[in-house]
C-alpha positions in Angstrom: 144.6 109.1 131.9 147.7 107.2 133.3 147.0 103.3 134.9 148.9 101.5 137.1 149.3 97.5 137.4 146.5 96.3 139.2 144.0 98.8 138.0 140.7 97.6 136.7 139.6 99.1 133.6 136.8 98.6 130.9 136.7 99.8 127.2 134.7 102.9 126.9 132.3 101.3 124.5 131.5 98.7 127.2 132.5 94.9 128.6 133.8 93.6 131.2 135.8 94.7 133.8 139.5 93.8 133.0 143.2 94.6 135.0 146.4 96.3 134.1 148.7 93.4 134.2 151.4 96.1 132.7 151.8 99.4 131.0 154.1 100.5 127.5 154.4 102.8 125.5 152.6 100.5 122.6 149.4 100.5 125.0 148.4 98.6 128.3 148.3 95.2 128.5 145.1 94.0 130.2 144.6 90.0 131.7 140.3 89.0 132.2 138.5 85.7 132.3 136.6 85.1 129.0 132.2 83.9 130.0 133.5 80.2 130.0 136.4 81.0 132.1 139.3 81.2 129.7 142.0 83.4 130.4 142.4 86.0 128.1 145.6 89.0 127.7 145.7 91.4 125.8 147.4 94.8 124.9 145.4 97.3 124.7 146.3 101.0 123.4 144.8 103.5 126.5 143.2 106.0 124.4 140.3 103.5 125.0 140.3 102.4 128.1 138.0 103.9 131.0 139.0 103.3 134.9 135.9 100.6 136.5 134.5 100.4 139.2 135.5 97.6 141.1 133.9 95.0 142.6 135.5 95.5 146.7 133.0 99.2 146.6 130.2 96.9 145.2 130.6 94.5 148.1 130.9 97.1 150.4 127.7 99.0 149.3 126.3 95.4 149.5 127.0 94.8 153.2 126.1 98.7 154.2 122.5 98.0 152.6 122.5 94.8 154.4 123.6 96.7 157.9 120.9 98.7 157.4 118.2 96.1 157.0 119.2 94.9 160.2 119.0 97.9 161.9 115.5 98.7 160.3 114.8 95.3 161.9 115.9 95.6 165.4 114.0 99.0 165.6 110.9 96.8 164.9 111.8 94.7 167.6 112.4 97.1 170.6 108.7 99.0 169.1 106.7 95.4 169.9 108.0 94.7 172.9 107.3 98.6 174.1 103.6 98.3 172.9 
C-alpha cells in the first residue's frame, strides 16, 4: 500500500493512530501523541502499517446519530400535538 503525508495509519498489530509525516524508501515517518501528551516521531517499515479510519469519519457518524435522535424527538412532539 502506498501512503502519503497526512494519511492516518496504524500498526497491523494494533495501537493508536499515527499521522504520516514523510514517505521514503526506508520506511514511513510517522508522528503521534503518547498517552501522557508526549510527541513521538519514528520511521516505520510500510509493510507493518494499515490505513486507519479517521476521526472525521467518526465525528460524522456521531453527528448523523444525533440528527436521527433529534428527528425522532420532533416526530414524537408532532404526534402528541395531534392526539
